[in-house]
C-alpha positions in Angstrom: -29.1 70.7 -51.3 -31.5 68.0 -50.6 -31.0 65.9 -47.5 -32.1 62.3 -47.4 -33.4 60.7 -44.3 -33.7 57.2 -43.2 -37.3 56.0 -43.4 -37.0 55.1 -39.7 -36.5 58.8 -38.8 -39.5 60.2 -40.6 -40.5 62.2 -37.6 -38.7 64.1 -34.9 -40.2 61.9 -32.2 -38.9 58.8 -33.9 -35.4 60.3 -34.1 -35.5 61.3 -30.4 -36.6 57.9 -29.4 -33.8 56.3 -31.3 -31.2 58.6 -29.6 -32.6 57.7 -26.2 -32.5 54.0 -27.1 -28.9 54.3 -28.2 -27.8 56.1 -25.0 -29.7 53.4 -23.0 -27.9 50.6 -24.8 -24.5 52.2 -24.1 -25.3 52.5 -20.4 -26.5 49.0 -20.2 -23.3 47.9 -21.9 -21.1 49.7 -19.4 -23.1 48.2 -16.5 -22.6 44.8 -17.9 -18.8 45.4 -18.2 -18.6 46.6 -14.6 -20.4 43.5 -13.3 -18.1 41.3 -15.3 -15.1 43.1 -13.9 -16.4 42.7 -10.3 -17.0 39.0 -10.9 -13.5 38.6 -12.1 -12.1 40.3 -9.1 -14.2 38.1 -6.7 -12.9 35.0 -8.6 -9.3 36.2 -8.4 -9.7 36.9 -4.7 -11.2 33.5 -4.0 -8.6 31.8 -6.0 -5.7 33.5 -4.2 -7.4 32.8 -0.8 -7.7 29.1 -1.5 -4.2 28.7 -2.9 -2.6 30.6 0.0 -4.7 28.7 2.6 -3.5 25.4 1.1 0.2 26.4 1.1 0.5 28.4 4.3 -2.0 27.0 6.7 -1.1 23.4 6.1 2.5 24.2 7.2 1.2 26.4 10.1 -0.9 23.6 11.5 2.0 21.2 11.6 4.4 23.9 13.2 2.1 25.8 15.6 -0.8 23.5 16.3 -4.4 23.7 15.1 -5.5 26.2 17.8 -3.0 29.0 16.8 -3.6 28.5 13.1 -7.4 28.8 13.6 -6.9 32.0 15.6 -4.8 33.6 12.8 -7.3 32.4 10.2 -10.2 34.0 12.1 -8.2 37.2 12.4 -7.6 37.2 8.6 -11.3 36.7 7.9 -12.3 39.6 10.1 -9.9 41.9 8.4 -11.1 41.0 4.9 -14.8 41.3 5.5 -16.4 43.1 2.6 -15.1 44.0 -0.9 -11.4 44.6 -1.0 -9.0 44.9 -3.9 -6.6 42.2 -4.8 -3.7 44.3 -3.6 -5.3 44.8 -0.2 -6.0 41.1 0.1 -2.4 40.3 -0.6 -1.1 42.8 2.0 -3.4 41.3 4.7 -2.3 37.8 3.8 1.4 38.9 3.9 0.8 40.5 7.3 -0.7 37.3 8.8 2.1 35.2 7.3 4.7 37.5 8.8 3.1 37.1 12.2 3.2 33.3 11.9 6.9 33.4 10.9 7.7 35.7 13.8 6.0 33.3 16.2 7.9 30.4 14.7 11.2 32.3 15.1 10.5 33.0 18.8 9.8 29.4 19.5 13.0 28.3 17.8 14.9 30.9 20.0 13.3 29.5 23.2 14.3 26.0 22.2 17.8 27.0 21.5 18.0 28.7 24.9 16.8 25.5 26.6 19.4 23.4 24.7 22.1 25.8 25.8 21.0 25.6 29.4 21.1 21.8 29.3 24.6 21.8 27.8 25.8 24.2 30.5 24.3 22.0 33.2 26.1 18.9 31.8 29.4 20.9 31.7 29.0 21.8 35.4 28.3 18.2 36.4 31.4 17.0 34.6 33.5 19.4 36.8 32.3 17.7 40.1 34.9 16.0 42.3 35.5 12.2 42.4 34.0 12.1 45.8 30.8 13.7 44.7 30.6 11.3 41.7 31.0 8.4 44.2 28.2 9.8 46.4 26.0 10.2 43.4 26.7 6.7 42.3 26.0 5.4 45.8 22.7 7.3 45.9 21.8 5.8 42.5 22.6 2.3 43.8 20.5 2.9 46.9 17.6 4.2 44.8 17.9 1.2 42.6 17.8 -1.2 45.5 14.8 0.6 46.9 13.0 0.3 43.6 13.8 -3.4 43.4 12.5 -4.0 46.9 9.4 -2.0 46.1 8.9 -4.0 42.9 9.0 -7.3 44.9 6.1 -6.2 47.2 2.8 -7.9 46.6 0.3 -5.2 45.8 -3.3 -5.4 46.8 -2.7 -7.1 50.2 -3.4 -5.6 53.7 -0.2 -6.2 55.7 -2.2 -6.3 58.9 -4.3 -9.3 57.9 -3.2 -12.8 58.9 -2.8 -14.7 55.6 -1.2 -17.9 57.1 -4.2 -19.9 56.0 -3.8 -18.9 52.3 -1.7 -21.0 50.0 1.8 -19.8 49.6 4.1 -21.9 47.4 7.3 -20.2 48.5 6.4 -20.6 52.2 5.3 -24.3 51.7 8.6 -25.1 49.9 10.6 -23.4 52.7 8.7 -25.3 55.3 9.2 -28.6 53.5 12.9 -28.0 53.1 13.2 -27.1 56.8 11.2 -30.2 57.8 13.4 -32.4 55.7 16.5 -30.9 57.2 15.2 -31.6 60.7 14.4 -35.2 59.8 17.9 -35.7 58.5 19.4 -34.2 61.6 17.3 -36.4 63.8 18.2 -39.5 61.9 21.9 -38.7 62.2 21.6 -38.0 65.9 19.8 -41.4 66.5 22.4 -43.2 64.5 25.1 -41.6 66.6 23.2 -42.7 69.8 22.9 -46.3 68.5 26.7 -46.4 68.2 27.3 -45.5 71.8 28.8 -48.3 74.0 26.5 -49.8 76.7 27.7 -52.0 79.6 25.2 -54.7 80.4 25.1 -56.8 83.5 23.4 -60.2 82.9 23.1 -63.6 84.6 23.3 -67.0 83.0 20.5 -68.9 84.8 20.5 -72.7 85.0 18.8 -72.9 88.4 21.3 -70.6 90.0 22.7 -67.3 88.8 26.1 -66.7 87.2 26.6 -62.9 86.8 28.7 -61.5 84.0 29.3 -58.1 82.2 29.4 -57.5 78.5 30.0 -54.3 76.4 27.8 -53.8 73.4 26.4 -50.8 71.4 22.9 -49.5 72.1 21.8 -50.4 68.6 22.4 -54.1 69.2 19.4 -56.4 69.0 18.5 -58.9 71.8 19.3 -61.8 69.4 22.8 -60.4 68.6 23.3 -59.8 72.3 22.5 -63.5 73.2 24.9 -64.7 70.5 27.8 -62.7 71.9 26.9 -63.8 75.4 26.8 -67.5 74.3 30.3 -67.2 72.8 31.6 -65.8 76.1 29.9 -68.4 78.3 30.6 -71.6 76.3 34.2 -71.8 77.6 32.9 -72.1 81.2 29.6 -73.9 80.2 30.4 -76.3 77.4 26.8 -77.4 77.1 26.0 -74.1 75.5 28.1 -75.1 72.4 25.3 -77.3 71.3 22.6 -74.6 71.9 21.7 -72.2 69.0 21.0 -68.5 69.6 17.3 -69.1 68.7 17.1 -71.4 71.7 18.3 -68.9 74.2 16.0 -66.5 76.1 16.6 -63.1 77.7 14.4 -62.3 80.7 14.5 -58.8 82.1 12.2 -57.6 85.0 10.1 -60.8 84.6 9.5 -60.1 80.8 10.7 -62.3 78.0 12.2 -59.9 75.4 11.9 -60.8 71.7 15.1 -61.2 69.7 14.2 -58.3 67.4 14.0 -55.7 70.1 17.1 -53.4 70.4 18.5 -51.9 73.5 18.1 -48.5 71.8 14.3 -49.1 71.6 14.1 -49.9 75.3 16.1 -46.8 76.3 14.4 -44.4 73.9 10.9 -45.5 75.0 11.9 -45.8 78.7 10.2 -49.1 78.8 9.3 -50.6 82.2 8.7 -54.2 83.3 7.0 -55.8 86.2 9.8 -55.3 88.7 11.7 -52.3 87.4 12.9 -50.4 84.3 13.9 -52.1 81.1 16.2 -49.3 80.1 18.7 -49.6 83.0 21.3 -52.3 82.7 23.7 -51.5 85.6 22.8 -53.4 88.8 23.5 -52.3 92.4 25.1 -54.7 94.8 21.9 -55.5 96.6 18.6 -53.8 95.6 16.4 -55.8 97.9 17.2 -53.5 100.9 15.4 -50.7 99.1 12.5 -52.7 97.6 9.0 -51.2 98.1 6.3 -52.0 95.6 4.4 -48.9 96.6 7.2 -46.7 95.2 8.4 -46.8 91.6 12.1 -47.5 91.7 14.8 -47.1 89.0 16.9 -49.8 90.5 17.3 -52.6 88.0 17.8 -56.4 88.2 20.3 -58.3 86.1 18.6 -59.8 83.1 18.6 -63.7 83.0 19.8 -65.7 80.0 18.2 -69.2 80.0 18.0 -72.2 77.7 14.6 -72.6 76.2 14.6 -76.3 77.2 15.2 -75.4 80.8 12.3 -72.9 80.7 9.9 -75.5 79.2 10.7 -77.9 82.1 10.4 -75.2 84.8 7.8 -72.7 83.6 5.4 -73.9 86.2 7.9 -73.3 89.0 8.8 -69.9 90.5 10.4 -67.7 89.2 9.7 -68.9 85.6 6.0 -69.1 86.4 5.9 -65.2 86.6 7.5 -64.6 83.3 5.5 -63.4 80.2 6.4 -62.2 76.7 7.0 -58.4 76.5 4.3 -56.3 74.8 5.5 -52.7 74.1 1.8 -51.5 74.1 1.1 -52.8 77.6 1.7 -51.0 80.9 3.3 -53.2 83.6 3.0 -52.6 87.3 4.9 -54.1 90.2 2.8 -56.9 91.8 5.1 -58.5 94.4 8.1 -57.8 96.6 11.5 -57.7 94.9 13.7 -60.6 95.4 
């Protein structure tokens, strides 16, 4: 029987080379298949790792904080160093996830214990007596008052430094109100004094003296005083009926007092004339016994009421020659013996 050979296998060497080439091609094919399988395993491992990381660690970060999640992630990386199978990878991931869930469960148990303790404390407080509740309420009120007082303090100031020279609207307003109150009290007191009754001894002088007494208030002016005296004197001295108040003069301690001056002004200022005080209107029986120009006396002379026409006729004759108009800004001194 005749065997036919392929022209490519004409020789034994050519056939052996073909066999070796065929075996080498199969080995190469197996190697390629193994590399492909390894790449698929790596891709599957990476895919599982990425998906698990997205699902699990996003929740872990929100529940446990970034530091704890990073620690577990680092531990997972250390345990999966090198080539591992997909099954081993899943087991490691499951172990890490279980640790995280256990940690979360422990935290929930601790929170539940804290809530139970708070509820128990509230229950005990509700069983306290009424007296203790009142004490607690009083303590709270005191604490609130202390906080309010502390809140009103001006911070940033040294309490030992004198700050009176600094502007203080509250202090200025209080001082202004107090000042206004004092002014009003003073005005009321002076009005009361002006209404007090004063007994005045006077003498109508027509060359000789005619002594009389009249009762007026301290706020009366000299002009009003002369008008009242004229009405009292005109019964006994009819010539005064034709004399107006403006033509009458009141001379006290050798001073002619203006009609606008009040008895209150003379008393308040303790005014003095040439021969005695202008604020005393009661007259002793005879003051000449005690007269001494070297010693200031409080004895007073009776003021004189005269007609201006009589004064114009006799102003060059004593005693009218010694009279002068009263000046509140001038100081008068005794210059002669009292009459």
